[in-house]
TORMI-215441 format. One line per field, with one value per atom (N, C-alpha, C, O): residue in one letter; atom name; z, x, y. Coordinates in pm, whole numbers, plus 32768, in hexadecimal, padded with zeros to 4 digits. Example, Ala and Ser with C-alpha at 12.3 -4.5 7.8 and 13.67 -1.06 7.14 Angstrom:
resn	(a | a | a | a | s | s | s | s)
name	(N | CA | C | O | N | CA | C | O)
up	(830C | 830C | 830C | 834E | 82C4 | 82CA | 8313 | 8324)
east	(8527 | 84CE | 8528 | 8590 | 8505 | 8557 | 850A | 853D)
north	(7DC7 | 7E3E | 7EB6 | 7EB4 | 7F1F | 7F96 | 8003 | 8072)
# end
This chain:
resn	(i | i | i | i | i | i | i | i | t | t | t | t | l | l | l | l | s | s | s | s | d | d | d | d | l | l | l | l | e | e | e | e | c | c | c | c | d | d | d | d | y | y | y | y | i | i | i | i | n | n | n | n | a | a | a | a | r | r | r | r | s | s | s | s | c | c | c | c | c | c | c | c | s | s | s | s | k | k | k | k | l | l | l | l | n | n | n | n | k | k | k | k | w | w | w | w | v | v | v | v | v | v | v | v | p | p | p | p | e | e | e | e | v | v | v | v | i | i | i | i | g | g | g | g | h | h | h | h | a | a | a | a | v | v | v | v | v | v | v | v | t | t | t | t | v | v | v | v | l | l | l | l | m | m | m | m | l | l | l | l | i | i | i | i | s | s | s | s | l | l | l | l | h | h | h | h | w | w | w | w | f | f | f | f | i | i | i | i | f | f | f | f | l | l | l | l | l | l | l | l | n | n | n | n | l | l | l | l | p | p | p | p | v | v | v | v | a | a | a | a | t | t | t | t | w | w | w | w | n | n | n | n | i | i | i | i | y | y | y | y | r | r | r | r | y | y | y | y | i | i | i | i | m | m | m | m | v | v | v | v | p | p | p | p | s | s | s | s | g | g | g | g | n | n | n | n | m | m | m | m | g | g | g | g | v | v | v | v | f | f | f | f | d | d | d | d | p | p | p | p | t | t | t | t | e | e | e | e | i | i | i | i | h | h | h | h | n | n | n | n | r | r | r | r | g | g | g | g | q | q | q | q | l | l | l | l | k | k | k | k | s | s | s | s | h | h | h | h | m | m | m | m | k | k | k | k | e | e | e | e | a | a | a | a | m | m | m | m | i | i | i | i | k | k | k | k | l | l | l | l | g | g | g | g | f | f | f | f | h | h | h | h | l | l | l | l | l | l | l | l | c | c | c | c | f | f | f | f | f | f | f | f | m | m | m | m | y | y | y | y | l | l | l | l | y | y | y | y | s | s | s | s | m | m | m | m | i | i | i | i | l | l | l | l | a | a | a | a | l | l | l | l | i | i | i | i | n | n | n | n | d | d | d | d)
name	(N | CA | C | O | N | CA | C | O | N | CA | C | O | N | CA | C | O | N | CA | C | O | N | CA | C | O | N | CA | C | O | N | CA | C | O | N | CA | C | O | N | CA | C | O | N | CA | C | O | N | CA | C | O | N | CA | C | O | N | CA | C | O | N | CA | C | O | N | CA | C | O | N | CA | C | O | N | CA | C | O | N | CA | C | O | N | CA | C | O | N | CA | C | O | N | CA | C | O | N | CA | C | O | N | CA | C | O | N | CA | C | O | N | CA | C | O | N | CA | C | O | N | CA | C | O | N | CA | C | O | N | CA | C | O | N | CA | C | O | N | CA | C | O | N | CA | C | O | N | CA | C | O | N | CA | C | O | N | CA | C | O | N | CA | C | O | N | CA | C | O | N | CA | C | O | N | CA | C | O | N | CA | C | O | N | CA | C | O | N | CA | C | O | N | CA | C | O | N | CA | C | O | N | CA | C | O | N | CA | C | O | N | CA | C | O | N | CA | C | O | N | CA | C | O | N | CA | C | O | N | CA | C | O | N | CA | C | O | N | CA | C | O | N | CA | C | O | N | CA | C | O | N | CA | C | O | N | CA | C | O | N | CA | C | O | N | CA | C | O | N | CA | C | O | N | CA | C | O | N | CA | C | O | N | CA | C | O | N | CA | C | O | N | CA | C | O | N | CA | C | O | N | CA | C | O | N | CA | C | O | N | CA | C | O | N | CA | C | O | N | CA | C | O | N | CA | C | O | N | CA | C | O | N | CA | C | O | N | CA | C | O | N | CA | C | O | N | CA | C | O | N | CA | C | O | N | CA | C | O | N | CA | C | O | N | CA | C | O | N | CA | C | O | N | CA | C | O | N | CA | C | O | N | CA | C | O | N | CA | C | O | N | CA | C | O | N | CA | C | O | N | CA | C | O | N | CA | C | O | N | CA | C | O | N | CA | C | O | N | CA | C | O | N | CA | C | O | N | CA | C | O | N | CA | C | O | N | CA | C | O | N | CA | C | O | N | CA | C | O | N | CA | C | O | N | CA | C | O | N | CA | C | O | N | CA | C | O | N | CA | C | O | N | CA | C | O | N | CA | C | O | N | CA | C | O | N | CA | C | O | N | CA | C | O | N | CA | C | O | N | CA | C | O | N | CA | C | O | N | CA | C | O | N | CA | C | O | N | CA | C | O)
up	(2673 | 2693 | 2648 | 2601 | 2670 | 2642 | 25AA | 256D | 2572 | 24D6 | 24C0 | 248E | 24D6 | 24BB | 24F1 | 24C1 | 2561 | 2564 | 2505 | 24E9 | 24E5 | 248E | 2400 | 23C3 | 23CF | 2370 | 2378 | 2327 | 23E1 | 240D | 23F8 | 23D4 | 2419 | 241D | 2387 | 2377 | 2348 | 22BA | 22B8 | 224A | 230F | 2316 | 22AE | 228E | 2284 | 222D | 21CB | 21D8 | 2178 | 2117 | 2133 | 2190 | 20E9 | 211D | 20F2 | 214A | 2082 | 2033 | 20A1 | 20B8 | 20E4 | 210F | 21A9 | 21E0 | 21ED | 2253 | 227C | 22E7 | 21F3 | 220B | 21DE | 2208 | 219A | 2181 | 21FA | 2203 | 2257 | 22E8 | 2329 | 235F | 2322 | 236F | 2353 | 23AA | 22BB | 22AB | 2285 | 2236 | 22E4 | 22E1 | 2369 | 2387 | 23B3 | 245B | 2458 | 24CD | 2411 | 2412 | 2421 | 247F | 23CF | 23C3 | 244D | 2496 | 2460 | 24EC | 255A | 258B | 256B | 25E2 | 25D6 | 2640 | 255A | 255E | 25AC | 2604 | 2582 | 2580 | 261C | 2663 | 263C | 26E0 | 2742 | 27BB | 270A | 2766 | 2756 | 27B8 | 26EB | 2707 | 2765 | 27CB | 275A | 2799 | 281D | 2868 | 2840 | 28EB | 28EF | 2950 | 28BB | 28D3 | 28DB | 2937 | 2875 | 286F | 2903 | 2932 | 2924 | 296D | 2A07 | 2A53 | 2A2F | 2A8B | 2AA1 | 2B0F | 2A3F | 2A36 | 2A58 | 2A9F | 2A3F | 2A32 | 2AD3 | 2B09 | 2B0F | 2B82 | 2BFF | 2C76 | 2BCB | 2C14 | 2C5B | 2CBA | 2C4F | 2C69 | 2C0F | 2BA0 | 2C60 | 2C48 | 2C1B | 2BB5 | 2C91 | 2C98 | 2C16 | 2BD3 | 2C1C | 2BC8 | 2B38 | 2AE6 | 2B22 | 2A93 | 2A36 | 29BE | 2AC9 | 2A8C | 2A7F | 2A42 | 2ACC | 2ACB | 2A26 | 29D6 | 2A0D | 2981 | 291E | 28A8 | 292F | 2894 | 286B | 27FE | 28A0 | 2839 | 27DA | 2768 | 2847 | 27D1 | 275C | 26E4 | 2798 | 2721 | 26BF | 2649 | 26E0 | 2682 | 2637 | 25BD | 2663 | 2619 | 259E | 252F | 25E6 | 2588 | 252F | 24F0 | 251E | 24A2 | 245D | 23E3 | 2484 | 2432 | 23C5 | 235D | 241C | 23EE | 2371 | 2304 | 2366 | 231B | 22A9 | 2230 | 22F4 | 223A | 221F | 21B3 | 222D | 220E | 219C | 215D | 21B2 | 214A | 20B6 | 2077 | 20A2 | 1FEC | 1F99 | 1FA7 | 1F27 | 1EC8 | 1E91 | 1E90 | 1E52 | 1E15 | 1E80 | 1E50 | 1EEE | 1F56 | 1FA5 | 1FD5 | 1F9A | 1FC2 | 204C | 204C | 20B4 | 212B | 2165 | 2126 | 2208 | 226D | 2256 | 2258 | 223D | 2242 | 21A3 | 2167 | 2168 | 20E1 | 20B7 | 20D4 | 207F | 2080 | 203B | 2064 | 1FBE | 1F71 | 1FC5 | 1FA3 | 203E | 2072 | 2114 | 2143 | 2138 | 21BE | 221E | 228F | 2193 | 218C | 21A6 | 21EB | 2155 | 2142 | 21C2 | 2206 | 21D4 | 222D | 22B5 | 22F7 | 22E0 | 236A | 2380 | 23F0 | 2328 | 236F | 23A7 | 23C8 | 23B1 | 23DC | 2460 | 249F | 24B6 | 2508 | 2539 | 2596 | 2511 | 250E | 255A | 25CF | 24F4 | 2505 | 257F | 25B6 | 25A8 | 2627 | 266A | 26C8 | 2691 | 2711 | 2720 | 278A | 26B2 | 26B7 | 26ED | 2732 | 26C6 | 2723 | 27AA | 2801 | 279D | 282F | 28A2 | 2909 | 2872 | 28BF | 28BE | 2912 | 2865 | 285B | 28A9 | 28C8 | 28D8 | 2901 | 29A8 | 29E4 | 29EA | 2A65 | 2A81 | 2AE8 | 2A00 | 2A3A | 2A70 | 2ADA | 29F1 | 2A08 | 2A85 | 2AD2 | 2A99 | 2B5A | 2B92 | 2BFB | 2BB6 | 2C0D | 2BFB | 2C64 | 2B80 | 2B7F | 2BBE | 2C00 | 2B9E | 2BDC | 2C66 | 2C94 | 2CBC | 2D34 | 2D5D | 2DC7 | 2D12 | 2D5C | 2D59 | 2DC4 | 2CE2 | 2CED | 2D1F | 2D28 | 2D53 | 2DA0 | 2E23 | 2E53 | 2E53 | 2EC5 | 2EF0 | 2F5F | 2E71 | 2E5A | 2E8A | 2EDE | 2E3F | 2E28 | 2EB6 | 2EC8 | 2F2C | 2FAE | 2FF4 | 304B | 2FEE | 303D | 301E | 305E | 2FE1 | 2FB6 | 2FD6 | 2FE9 | 2FDC | 2FF2 | 30DC | 3131 | 30D6 | 3178 | 319B | 3212 | 3154 | 3167 | 3174 | 31BF | 3130 | 3107 | 3161 | 315A)
east	(ED5C | ED03 | EC7A | EC1A | EC9A | EC30 | EC2C | EBC1 | EC9A | EC93 | EC34 | EBC7 | EC42 | EC29 | EB5F | EB00 | EB6A | EAC2 | EA72 | E9FB | EACD | EA84 | EA81 | EA16 | EAD7 | EAC7 | EA47 | E9EC | EA42 | E9CC | E935 | E8CD | E94C | E8BA | E8CD | E874 | E906 | E90E | E93E | E92E | E96E | E9A9 | EA1F | EA3A | EA57 | EADE | EADC | EA87 | EB24 | EB29 | EB79 | EBC6 | EB81 | EC04 | EC6B | ECBB | EC83 | ED10 | ED35 | EDAD | ED0A | ED34 | ED61 | EDC1 | ED08 | ED17 | ED97 | EDD4 | EDB7 | EE1D | EE94 | EEFC | EEA5 | EF0E | EF3C | EFAF | EEEB | EEFE | EF3B | EFA9 | EEF1 | EF1B | EFB8 | F008 | EFD5 | F03B | F0C1 | F11B | F0AF | F10F | F157 | F1CD | F0F7 | F151 | F16E | F17F | F176 | F1A4 | F225 | F25C | F258 | F312 | F34C | F3A0 | F30C | F335 | F316 | F379 | F2BC | F26D | F2E8 | F320 | F30D | F355 | F3E0 | F40E | F415 | F4AB | F4B1 | F514 | F450 | F43F | F429 | F43E | F3FE | F3D0 | F439 | F444 | F499 | F500 | F570 | F596 | F59B | F5DB | F5C9 | F620 | F55B | F53E | F54B | F595 | F52E | F575 | F5F8 | F62F | F634 | F6D3 | F70D | F77C | F6E7 | F703 | F6F9 | F75A | F673 | F665 | F6C6 | F6E8 | F6EB | F745 | F7BA | F7FE | F7EC | F873 | F890 | F8FF | F80C | F820 | F806 | F820 | F7CF | F7D8 | F77C | F787 | F6F9 | F653 | F614 | F5E2 | F624 | F5F6 | F57D | F54F | F547 | F4B5 | F45A | F3F8 | F49D | F449 | F452 | F3F9 | F4DE | F510 | F4C9 | F4B2 | F4AB | F460 | F3D9 | F38B | F3C9 | F2EE | F2F0 | F294 | F35F | F37C | F3A2 | F38B | F3C8 | F40C | F39A | F3B1 | F311 | F2AF | F255 | F227 | F257 | F207 | F28A | F27E | F301 | F361 | F362 | F367 | F35D | F35F | F2DF | F2EF | F25E | F1FC | F1E6 | F1B1 | F224 | F221 | F290 | F29D | F2E8 | F351 | F311 | F318 | F2D1 | F291 | F24F | F253 | F1E3 | F154 | F1A7 | F17A | F1F3 | F23D | F280 | F278 | F2CB | F303 | F2AB | F2D4 | F227 | F1DA | F145 | F0EA | F16A | F113 | F133 | F19A | F0B2 | F0C5 | F0EE | F0CD | F14E | F16E | F0F7 | F0A9 | F0C5 | F07F | F01E | EFC6 | F01C | EFCE | F015 | F085 | EFB7 | EFE2 | F040 | F0A5 | F026 | F080 | F05F | F056 | F03A | EFF0 | EF91 | EF51 | EF52 | EEA9 | EE9B | EED6 | EE56 | EE4B | EDCE | ED6F | EDA9 | ED0A | ECBC | EC4B | ECFF | EC93 | EC6E | EC16 | ECA9 | ECB8 | EC4A | EBFA | EC70 | EC4D | EBA9 | EB88 | EB61 | EAD9 | EAA2 | EA41 | EB01 | EB02 | EB3D | EBA0 | EACA | EB0D | EB23 | EB82 | EAD2 | EB04 | EB78 | EBA9 | EBA5 | EC21 | EC24 | EC8E | EBA0 | EBA5 | EB98 | EBD8 | EB5B | EB0F | EBBD | EBE9 | EC06 | EC9E | ECDC | ED02 | ECE0 | ED2C | ED1C | ED7E | EC99 | EC60 | EC76 | EC9C | EC80 | ECC5 | ED3D | ED6E | ED7B | EE1C | EE3C | EE98 | EDF3 | EE24 | EDE0 | EDFA | ED8B | ED64 | EDBA | EDD1 | EDF4 | EE5D | EEF4 | EF4E | EEE8 | EF5E | EF79 | EFEC | EEF9 | EEC3 | EEFB | EF4F | EEC4 | EEB2 | EF60 | EF9F | EF98 | F022 | F070 | F0AA | F057 | F09C | F06E | F0BE | F004 | F003 | F00E | EFF9 | F033 | F06E | F0EB | F11C | F14E | F1D9 | F1F9 | F25E | F19B | F1A3 | F1B9 | F21F | F150 | F168 | F1CA | F1FD | F205 | F274 | F2E5 | F320 | F31B | F35F | F371 | F3E0 | F2EC | F2EB | F333 | F39B | F2FD | F30B | F391 | F3C2 | F3D5 | F45A | F4B8 | F50E | F4A1 | F4CA | F4CC | F525 | F46A | F430 | F493 | F4CF | F4B5 | F4FB | F581 | F5C4 | F5BD | F63B | F66F | F6E7 | F611 | F630 | F644 | F685 | F5D7 | F5D0 | F635 | F651 | F67F | F6FB | F767 | F7B8 | F791 | F80D | F81B | F884)
north	(3ECD | 3E8C | 3F1E | 3F00 | 3F9E | 3FEF | 3FDF | 3FD8 | 3FD9 | 3FE8 | 3F51 | 3F6D | 3ED6 | 3E86 | 3E85 | 3E48 | 3EE2 | 3E9F | 3F33 | 3F37 | 3F94 | 400B | 3F95 | 3F9D | 3F3D | 3EFA | 3EB3 | 3EC3 | 3E60 | 3E1F | 3E66 | 3E2E | 3EF3 | 3F1D | 3F73 | 3FC6 | 3F6E | 3FA0 | 4037 | 406D | 407B | 40EF | 4113 | 4187 | 40B3 | 40D2 | 4064 | 400B | 4061 | 3FF3 | 3FA9 | 3FC2 | 3F30 | 3E9A | 3EE6 | 3F05 | 3F0D | 3F31 | 3FC0 | 3FB2 | 4030 | 4062 | 4039 | 406F | 3FCA | 3FAC | 3F5D | 3F60 | 3F06 | 3EB3 | 3F05 | 3ED3 | 3F6D | 3FC1 | 3FFB | 4027 | 4000 | 4058 | 3FE4 | 3FE6 | 3F83 | 3EFC | 3ED2 | 3EB0 | 3EDD | 3E74 | 3ED3 | 3EB6 | 3F62 | 3FD4 | 3F9A | 3FAB | 3F53 | 3F73 | 3EC3 | 3EA0 | 3E6A | 3DD8 | 3DD0 | 3D96 | 3E04 | 3E06 | 3E49 | 3E16 | 3EC9 | 3F33 | 3E97 | 3E61 | 3E73 | 3E16 | 3D8B | 3D6E | 3D3E | 3CF5 | 3D11 | 3CC8 | 3D7B | 3DC2 | 3DE3 | 3DD1 | 3E0C | 3E53 | 3DE8 | 3DF4 | 3D82 | 3D09 | 3CAE | 3C65 | 3C94 | 3C3E | 3CAE | 3C75 | 3D18 | 3D67 | 3D74 | 3DA2 | 3D4E | 3D6C | 3CD4 | 3CC6 | 3C47 | 3BD9 | 3BC4 | 3B89 | 3BF7 | 3BB5 | 3C47 | 3C2E | 3C8E | 3CD4 | 3C97 | 3C9B | 3C5C | 3C05 | 3B98 | 3B6D | 3B74 | 3AED | 3B25 | 3ADB | 3B90 | 3BD3 | 3BFF | 3C02 | 3C1F | 3C7A | 3BFB | 3C0F | 3B7E | 3AF2 | 3AED | 3AA0 | 3B3D | 3B51 | 3AD7 | 3AE7 | 3A48 | 39D9 | 39C7 | 3995 | 3A04 | 39FE | 3A41 | 3A22 | 3A8D | 3AE2 | 3ADA | 3AEC | 3AB8 | 3A86 | 3A12 | 3A03 | 39B6 | 394F | 3953 | 3909 | 39C5 | 39F1 | 3A3A | 3A27 | 3A88 | 3AE3 | 3A6E | 3A89 | 3A17 | 39CE | 3984 | 394F | 3965 | 3911 | 3996 | 3997 | 39FE | 3A76 | 3A9A | 3A83 | 3AD4 | 3ADD | 3A78 | 3A9C | 39E0 | 39A8 | 3999 | 3990 | 3995 | 39B0 | 3A2A | 3A29 | 3A85 | 3B03 | 3B0E | 3B77 | 3AA7 | 3A87 | 3A2C | 3A3B | 39CA | 398F | 3982 | 3941 | 3A08 | 3A2A | 3A87 | 3A63 | 3AD4 | 3B25 | 3AD3 | 3AE8 | 3A64 | 3A14 | 39D9 | 39AE | 39A2 | 3945 | 398A | 3954 | 3A09 | 3A5D | 3A1B | 3A04 | 3A0B | 39C6 | 3A31 | 3AA7 | 39F4 | 3A79 | 3A91 | 3A31 | 3B1F | 3B47 | 3B81 | 3BC8 | 3B73 | 3BA0 | 3C64 | 3C76 | 3CBE | 3D12 | 3D09 | 3D4F | 3CC2 | 3CB7 | 3C5D | 3BF4 | 3C5C | 3C10 | 3C26 | 3BBC | 3C79 | 3CCB | 3CD5 | 3D2F | 3C83 | 3C7C | 3CBF | 3C77 | 3D2A | 3D53 | 3CE5 | 3CC7 | 3C9A | 3C2D | 3BCD | 3B7E | 3BC5 | 3B44 | 3B4B | 3AFB | 3BB6 | 3BD6 | 3BB6 | 3B92 | 3BE0 | 3BC9 | 3B1E | 3B00 | 3AB4 | 3A46 | 39EA | 3A05 | 3954 | 3925 | 394E | 3922 | 399E | 39DD | 3A18 | 3A20 | 3A3F | 3A6E | 3B07 | 3B3A | 3B51 | 3BBC | 3B9D | 3BF0 | 3B40 | 3B0C | 3AD9 | 3B1C | 3A86 | 3A76 | 3AD8 | 3AD7 | 3B39 | 3B90 | 3BED | 3C1F | 3C04 | 3C53 | 3C0D | 3C53 | 3B90 | 3B36 | 3B1A | 3AF4 | 3B2A | 3B4D | 3BDE | 3C0B | 3C03 | 3CA5 | 3CC7 | 3D1A | 3C75 | 3C6B | 3C41 | 3C80 | 3BA3 | 3B65 | 3BC6 | 3BC9 | 3BFA | 3C6D | 3CCB | 3CEC | 3D0E | 3D92 | 3D52 | 3D95 | 3CCC | 3CB1 | 3C80 | 3C98 | 3C34 | 3C2E | 3CA8 | 3CBD | 3CF8 | 3D89 | 3DC6 | 3DFC | 3DBF | 3DE8 | 3DAF | 3DEC | 3D1C | 3CE7 | 3D0F | 3D38 | 3D14 | 3CFC | 3DB2 | 3DCE | 3E0B | 3E96 | 3E97 | 3ECB | 3E56 | 3E4A | 3E00 | 3E23 | 3D80 | 3D44 | 3D92 | 3D9D | 3DD9 | 3E49 | 3EB0 | 3EE5 | 3EEC | 3F6E | 3F1A | 3F47 | 3EAD | 3E79 | 3E53 | 3E68 | 3E0A | 3E07 | 3E61 | 3E44 | 3F04 | 3F81 | 3FC0 | 4013 | 3FA0 | 3FE0 | 3F81 | 3FBF | 3F0B | 3E8C | 3EA1 | 3E50 | 3EE1 | 3EFF | 3F89 | 3F9E | 3FE4 | 406F | 4074 | 40B2 | 4002 | 4014 | 3FB2 | 3FB9 | 3F4C | 3EF0 | 3F2C | 3EF5 | 3FB3 | 3FC2 | 4073 | 40B4)
# end
């Protein structure tokens, strides 16, 4: 969010912004897929079903990068067609999702510690 807002305010150029953001796309996809699979293996169905759409969206977004683009975030297209606003909106939604998941995981951990 901070990097995208810096790009929006012209504090950094599009190429450095996209290279900073693109280096975190693959770890995000892998991390979220691992968490989703772990929730499936541990039979936490509600959390698995909550994580499944986000993991699917991350994988879809990574797979559907057009050939010739630098990555999910492309400096030549980030200012076109309102992509900057949509990337910012997506980042805010993900922030809210991860905040919700953090408190759910914390509650689950405390509940498991109390029950044992």
